[in-house]
N, C-alpha and C positions, 0 to 999 in steps of 0.2 A: 650212109643212110640206106635202109633197106627199101628196095622197090619190089611191091607184090607182083608186078608184072613180069619182073625177072624170074620170080619163082625159085630162087636158089636159096634154101634154108641155110646153107653154109655161111652166108653173108650176115646171118643174124647172130647176136651175142649167144654164148653157149647156154645160158640160163634165161633166154627170152620166154615171155610169157604174154599171152594176149588175151584181154577180157573184153568181152561184148556186154554192153549195158543198154538198156531201152525199156520202153514200156512192153507190157505183155502183147504178144501177137505180131510183133513187128519183124519177126524173122531171125532173132539171134540163134536159135537152134539150128535153123537151115543153114545160115551164114557159116556158124561155127563148125558144123559138120564138113561143109565144103572147104573151108579153110584148113582145117586139119587134114583132110584128104590131100589137098594141093601142096601143103607144107610137109606132109608126112610127119605129123605131130600127133601127140595124144590128144584127146578131147574129153571134156567133162561137162555135163549140164549141171549147173550148181543148184538148179531147182530140185533135180532128183537127189543130189548129195544132201540138201537141207532135208528133204523128206526122209531119207534114210536115217539121218543123224536124229531127227526128233520122232521118227516112227509113226508119222501121221501125214496125210495129204497137205500140200502147201496151202491151199484155200482154208482147209480146217484150222491149220496153224495161225494163219492170218486173221481169221475170224475170232479165233479164241484168245489171241495176244493183243489185237489191236495193231494199228499201223505202226506206231513208234516202237513198241516192244518187238514187233516182227522185224522191223529194220535192224535193230540192235542184234537180235538173234541171227539174222542173215549175215550181218557184218562179222560176228564171231566165227561162225562157220567158215565163211569164205576167206577171212583173213588168216586162217591157218593152213591154207593151200600152199 
């Protein structure tokens, strides 16, 4: 099992991926950036990916689609990573 305190990415499976989930404003972006730097991994903010995919701000997309359709759209984009 990987121990993040050990900080040795070589102990992780070769195709390991980490996903942070949570409510808006809880620090996912901050923690994601710190982890990617610590583990020497790439990092992606899926909010920015979704905005790029749909060509509009996330809040506009949410307001336009409604919660259920937004979640399905978000799932479609993120599941292709």
